[in-house]
Structures are given as structure tokens and as C-alpha cells.
N, C-alpha and C positions, 0 to 999 in steps of 0.2 A: 503493500500500500504506501510503501513511501515514496515509490515514482510518481504517484499521482499527487503527492503534498505541494509539489510547486505550480499546479494547472492552474492556469487563470482563467482559461475561455474553452469553448468548445473547439477551436481550432488547432490552440495547442493540444489536445486530449487526442482529437483524430492523426495528428502529427506523430504523437507518441505512439499511439496504436498502430497506424499503417505506413507512417513514413512522411517522407516531405513530398510535396507534389513534383509530380514527374517522376517517381519511383513505380517499379512494377508494382508494388505492393500498395501502393494508394491510387495507382490507374484501375488496379482491380476492384479496390474498394468503391471508387467513386463510382464505376460503373455500375456493379450492382445497388449503390445507393440511388442511382437515378433508376435502373430498372425496376427497383421498388416504388417508387415515386409514380412512373409511368403504369403500376399494375393497380395502384391504390385509385390511382383517378380513372380508369378505364371501369374497374368493379363498382366504384360510386357511381358514375355515369350509367352504366348499363343498369344497375339496380334504381338508380331515377327514374330511368325510361319504363322499368318494369318490363324488363326483357330477360329471357334466358340465354346462357352462351350459344346456344343452338340457333334461336331467332336473330341474335346479333350477327353471328355466322353468313345466314342466309342474308338478311338484308345488305351485310356490307360484302357479299361473294367470297367468302372466305369458308375455313371449316371450322366447328366447334372445338376442335384440339388446339386450332392456332390461338383463338381467343383465351382457351384454357392454359395455354403457355403463358400468355403475354400476362394474364391475372394472376399465375402464379410465379411470376418473375424467371421464367426458365427459357433459356434461347434465347436465339439474335431475333431482332425484329427489323424488317426494312420497313424505314420511313415512310414510303408510298403507301404500304398498306395500313401502316398505323394512322396516316391522315384519312385514307379510306373507310376505315373502322370506325372515326370519331364522325368523318364529315357525312358519309352515305348511311354508317348504321345507328349512329346516335344523332343526326342531325345539329353536330356542333362543332364550332371551327377551334383547330389548334393553331397557336403561335409555338416559334422557335425564337430563344434568347441566345446569343452568343456572347460569352464574357473573353 
């Protein structure tokens, strides 16, 4: 617990646990964190629309298994497919921010 005693903010904790920005460990952590966020956003939007994964897949022109993978933060997502799921399947627009 001593290694945590000098931590002052969340960024320092992440750096301690996963390394500095640009390291392999940190990049993997950041990727997984982003995938988790996308998965939660999709689940919430689908539930708000009162749709099953199957219904969303049909409307978006993809497979239920693909929707499930995204919602469980597994595998890779093609950006074009993600946009289609939100726009065609859920009638929602998504925006991207680059930092």
C-alpha cells in the first residue's frame, strides 16, 4: 500500500498501474477502457430504444453476435459498422473527438 501513499490524482494512479502514455501496457489499458465505454454506451442506447440485440442487429444490417461482442467489449470494431449500428439501428448520431 506504500506505493499508493504518494498518489495525488487519478492520472498518477493510472500511470503507476499501467505505465506512461505510449508504453505497450498503457496503450492496452487505454484501448480496453475505450472499448468498455463504447460497450456501455451501446447497451444503454439499445435499452432506451427497448430493443433486443437481435432486433438491433436486423435493423443495422449486422449479426446479433456482433452486437453481443461490442456490448461485452470483446473483439475489434470497425468504425463504419459502429456508426451504422448507432445511426441506422438506433437513429442516433455519434461524434468523434481527437485529442
